[in-house]
C-alpha positions in Angstrom: 87.4 115.1 79.9 84.2 113.1 79.6 83.2 114.0 83.2 83.9 117.7 82.4 81.8 117.5 79.3 78.9 116.0 81.2 79.4 118.5 84.0 79.3 121.4 81.5 76.2 120.0 79.8 74.5 119.7 83.2 75.4 123.3 84.0 74.0 124.5 80.7 70.8 122.5 81.2 70.5 123.8 84.7 70.8 127.4 83.5 68.2 126.8 80.7 65.8 125.3 83.3 66.4 128.3 85.6 65.8 130.7 82.7 62.6 128.9 81.8 61.2 128.8 85.4 62.2 132.4 86.0 60.5 133.6 82.8 57.4 131.8 83.9 57.6 133.4 87.3 58.1 136.8 85.9 55.1 136.3 83.5 53.0 135.4 86.5 54.0 138.6 88.3 53.3 140.7 85.3 50.0 139.0 84.7 49.1 139.8 88.3 50.2 143.4 87.8 48.2 143.8 84.7 44.9 142.7 86.1 43.9 146.3 86.8 45.0 147.4 83.3 41.6 147.2 81.6 39.1 149.5 80.1 37.3 150.0 83.4 40.4 151.5 84.9 41.8 153.5 81.9 38.7 154.1 79.8 40.8 152.8 76.9 41.6 149.3 75.6 45.4 148.5 75.9 46.7 145.4 74.2 50.1 144.2 75.4 52.3 142.5 73.0 54.2 139.2 73.2 56.4 139.0 76.3 59.9 137.7 76.5 62.1 137.7 79.6 65.8 137.2 80.2 66.3 136.6 84.0 70.1 136.7 83.8 70.0 140.1 82.0 67.2 141.2 84.3 65.2 142.4 81.3 61.9 141.8 79.6 60.6 142.9 76.3 57.2 143.3 74.7 56.6 143.9 71.0 53.7 145.5 69.1 51.7 147.0 72.0 48.6 148.9 71.1 46.4 151.5 72.6 43.1 151.5 70.8 41.1 154.6 69.9 38.0 155.4 71.9 34.6 154.5 70.5 33.4 156.7 67.7 36.6 156.7 65.6 37.6 154.8 62.5 41.3 154.3 63.4 41.7 150.9 65.0 44.6 152.0 67.2 45.7 155.4 68.5 49.2 154.4 69.7 51.4 151.6 68.5 54.7 150.8 70.2 57.0 148.6 68.2 59.1 147.5 71.2 59.0 148.0 74.9 62.1 147.0 76.9 62.4 147.2 80.6 65.2 146.3 83.1 63.8 145.1 86.4 65.2 144.9 89.9 65.1 141.2 90.9 66.1 141.9 94.5 63.2 144.3 95.3 60.7 142.0 93.6 61.8 138.9 95.5 62.3 140.6 98.9 58.7 142.0 98.7 57.3 138.7 97.3 56.1 140.6 94.2 54.5 143.4 96.3 56.9 146.0 94.8 58.4 146.1 91.4 61.2 148.5 90.5 62.0 149.3 86.9 65.3 151.1 86.7 65.0 151.7 83.0 62.1 151.6 80.5 62.4 152.1 76.8 59.7 152.6 74.2 61.1 152.4 70.7 59.2 153.0 67.5 56.2 154.9 68.8 53.5 156.0 66.3 50.5 158.1 67.4 47.5 158.3 65.0 45.5 161.6 65.4 42.0 161.4 64.1 39.6 164.3 64.2 36.0 163.4 65.3 33.6 163.6 62.3 31.1 165.7 64.3 33.7 168.2 65.6 34.4 171.6 64.0 35.8 175.0 64.8 36.5 175.8 68.5 34.7 172.5 69.4 37.0 170.4 67.4 38.1 167.2 69.1 40.2 164.1 68.3 40.7 160.6 69.5 43.8 161.8 71.4 42.0 164.7 73.1 39.1 162.4 74.1 41.7 159.9 75.5 43.4 162.6 77.5 40.1 163.5 79.1 39.4 159.9 80.0 42.8 159.3 81.4 42.7 162.4 83.6 40.6 160.5 86.3 43.3 157.8 86.6 45.7 160.0 88.5 43.0 160.7 91.2 42.0 157.1 91.6 43.4 154.8 94.3 46.6 153.0 93.3 46.4 149.3 92.5 48.7 146.5 93.7 51.6 145.6 93.3 53.4 148.9 93.7 55.4 149.7 90.6 58.2 152.3 90.4 59.7 153.4 87.1 62.9 155.4 87.1 64.5 156.3 83.7 62.2 156.4 80.7 63.2 156.8 77.1 60.6 157.2 74.3 62.3 157.3 71.0 61.6 157.1 67.3 58.3 158.8 67.7 56.0 159.8 64.9 52.6 161.4 64.6 50.2 160.4 61.8 47.4 162.8 61.2 44.6 161.0 59.4 44.3 162.8 56.1 47.3 165.0 56.9 50.5 163.0 56.6 53.1 161.9 59.1 55.6 163.9 61.0 58.5 163.2 63.4 57.9 164.0 67.1 61.0 164.7 69.4 62.1 161.9 71.7 61.2 162.1 75.4 63.4 161.4 78.3 62.7 161.2 82.1 65.1 160.7 84.9 62.7 159.5 87.5 59.3 158.9 85.9 57.4 157.8 89.0 58.5 160.8 91.0 58.1 163.3 88.2 54.6 162.1 87.3 53.6 161.0 90.8 52.6 157.5 89.7 53.3 154.2 91.6 51.0 151.6 90.0 50.8 150.1 86.5 47.6 151.7 85.5 48.8 155.2 86.5 52.2 154.7 84.8 50.6 153.5 81.6 48.1 156.4 81.7 50.9 158.9 82.2 52.9 157.5 79.3 49.9 157.6 77.0 49.2 161.2 78.1 52.8 162.3 77.5 52.8 160.7 74.0 49.4 162.2 73.3 50.3 165.7 74.4 53.4 165.6 72.2 51.3 164.5 69.2 48.7 167.2 69.9 51.4 169.9 70.2 52.8 168.8 66.8 49.4 168.8 65.2 48.5 172.3 66.6 51.9 173.6 65.3 51.2 172.3 61.8 47.7 173.7 61.8 48.9 177.2 62.8 51.6 177.0 60.1 49.0 176.0 57.5 46.7 178.9 58.5 
């Protein structure tokens, strides 16, 4: 019984060590993947939240990720995501030595988009932080893909809200994609992040335009 107890403790300790080492390895892969995720590529500042990884569940999670508003706006952030959860394909990552990462499922829960009109805009020339961001992100799809190759399959964006500065908060319908990389024609982290921001931004703008038409 004593031998079995020590054997069990050794197994648990071994699993914990493997979990710790695997989490460190995954973080290194993600850090390498996010090198191109900067303002020079996106034209926006993206702040990734604290990362946690569970190698045995093949899952990692980030909390409180931010997309900051472009210069010229008072709102500190344009998009805030309370929780990002992703399942990852360990086999493809290891077999490609980190050259290709497949995400079978990606969830963004608790997404808020702040829409702020530019103080100098008016009438038909009216613009907002979201519209300016969409313009900046349009060039990302045409730029060369960065390494490693990243493929995202199912995407769920839930609990979405739009906060119009000076105009209150409204609920935005959830968004679901069966094969995000194929549908959006994106295969690198910067392009995937840009596409997700654009999808959220377009949904927020659509809701804003609907409210403005109703008020008029």
